[in-house]
C-alpha positions as CSV (number, residue, x, y, z in Angstrom):
1,X,25.0,-12.4,-20.9
2,X,24.9,-15.9,-18.8
3,X,22.4,-17.6,-17.5
4,X,23.0,-16.6,-13.9
5,X,23.5,-12.7,-15.0
6,X,20.1,-12.9,-16.4
7,X,18.0,-14.6,-13.7
8,X,19.7,-12.1,-11.4
9,X,18.2,-9.5,-13.3
10,X,15.2,-10.5,-14.3
11,X,13.5,-10.1,-10.2
12,X,14.7,-7.0,-9.9
13,X,13.5,-5.9,-13.3
14,X,10.0,-7.3,-12.8
15,X,10.2,-5.2,-8.9
16,X,10.6,-1.9,-10.3
17,X,8.3,-2.6,-13.4
18,X,5.7,-3.4,-11.0
19,X,6.2,-0.3,-9.1
20,X,5.6,1.7,-11.8
21,X,2.7,0.0,-12.8
22,X,1.1,0.9,-9.6
23,X,2.3,4.1,-9.2
24,X,0.6,5.2,-13.3
25,X,-2.5,2.7,-11.5
26,X,-2.2,5.3,-8.2
27,X,-2.3,8.3,-10.3
28,X,-4.8,7.5,-12.6
29,X,-7.2,8.0,-9.8
30,X,-6.8,11.6,-9.9
31,X,-7.4,14.2,-13.1
32,X,-5.0,16.7,-13.9
33,X,-6.4,19.9,-14.6
34,X,-5.3,21.9,-18.0
35,X,-2.4,23.0,-16.5
36,X,-1.4,19.4,-15.1
37,X,-1.2,19.9,-11.6
38,X,-3.6,17.2,-9.9
39,X,-5.2,17.6,-6.7
40,X,-4.2,14.9,-4.3
41,X,-3.8,13.6,-0.4
42,X,-0.2,14.5,0.8
43,X,0.2,10.2,1.8
44,X,-0.3,9.3,-2.0
45,X,2.3,11.4,-3.2
46,X,6.0,9.6,-4.0
47,X,9.3,10.5,-3.5
48,X,10.7,13.6,-5.5
49,X,6.9,14.8,-6.4
50,X,6.2,18.2,-5.0
51,X,3.2,20.7,-4.6
52,X,1.7,23.0,-2.6
53,X,-1.2,22.6,0.0
54,X,-4.9,23.3,-0.5
55,X,-6.2,22.5,2.2
56,X,-6.5,20.4,5.5
57,X,-9.6,18.3,6.6
58,X,-11.6,20.0,9.0
59,X,-12.8,17.1,11.5
60,X,-9.7,16.1,11.8
61,X,-7.7,15.6,15.4
62,X,-4.4,16.3,13.5
63,X,-5.7,19.8,12.1
64,X,-4.2,22.0,14.7
65,X,-0.9,20.2,15.1
66,X,-0.3,20.1,11.0
67,X,-1.4,24.1,11.3
68,X,1.4,24.8,13.9
69,X,3.9,22.8,11.8
70,X,3.7,25.0,9.2
71,X,0.8,23.1,6.8
72,X,-1.0,26.0,5.7
73,X,-2.7,26.6,2.2
74,X,0.0,27.4,-0.4
75,X,2.7,26.0,1.2
76,X,5.5,24.4,-1.2
77,X,5.7,20.5,0.1
78,X,8.9,18.1,-1.8
79,X,8.0,14.6,-0.7
80,X,12.0,13.4,0.4
81,X,11.8,9.9,1.3
82,X,9.4,7.2,2.2
83,X,10.0,4.1,4.6
84,X,10.4,0.9,3.5
85,X,6.7,0.0,4.2
86,X,5.7,3.3,3.2
87,X,5.0,4.7,7.2
88,X,6.2,7.3,8.1
89,X,7.2,9.8,5.4
90,X,9.9,12.6,5.3
91,X,8.7,15.9,3.5
92,X,10.6,19.4,3.3
93,X,8.8,22.4,3.9
94,X,9.5,25.3,5.3
95,X,13.2,24.9,4.7
96,X,13.1,21.4,7.2
97,X,12.5,18.4,6.6
98,X,9.7,16.8,8.4
99,X,8.7,12.9,9.0
100,X,4.7,12.5,9.1
101,X,2.5,9.5,9.7
102,X,0.5,8.1,6.9
103,X,-2.8,9.1,8.9
104,X,-1.7,12.6,9.4
105,X,-0.8,12.9,5.6
106,X,-4.0,11.8,4.6
107,X,-5.6,14.7,6.3
108,X,-3.3,17.3,4.0
109,X,-4.9,18.0,0.4
110,X,-2.1,19.0,-2.2
111,X,-1.8,20.6,-5.6
112,X,0.9,18.1,-7.1
113,X,2.9,19.9,-9.9
114,X,3.7,17.9,-12.6
115,X,7.5,16.4,-13.0
116,X,8.3,19.2,-15.6
117,X,6.9,22.3,-13.6
118,X,9.6,24.5,-12.7
119,X,8.6,26.7,-9.5
120,X,11.8,28.6,-10.1
121,X,11.0,30.5,-13.4
122,X,14.4,30.6,-15.2
123,X,15.3,33.6,-17.3
124,X,14.4,33.8,-21.0
125,X,17.0,32.5,-23.2
126,X,17.4,35.9,-24.7
127,X,18.6,37.3,-21.0
128,X,15.8,39.4,-20.8
């Protein structure tokens, strides 16, 4: 590897490493239960994360609006993408994609599923 290839690789690697470290530190604030699920605000979730709505902030101005959009307890939500500065975020809910401001997403308490969790249980390997 030439010196020029090495210098272009290092900044990108360091940026990804720092992002991963920041993500791990953010998630360390939340404790997973025995099934691996974590209770956290929707605003803390990252693209690819999914889970179910636990509750909405009872004293928030956005509560009625979020309920009208389909954010009811038990609804499955997947984070699709974040804007470059983290606001807004796009989520998939009830078959459509919706963009939310971080302030709105903070009002939604989620039960985040672990990354290896399968929402659609597969048929057993023996075909039963």
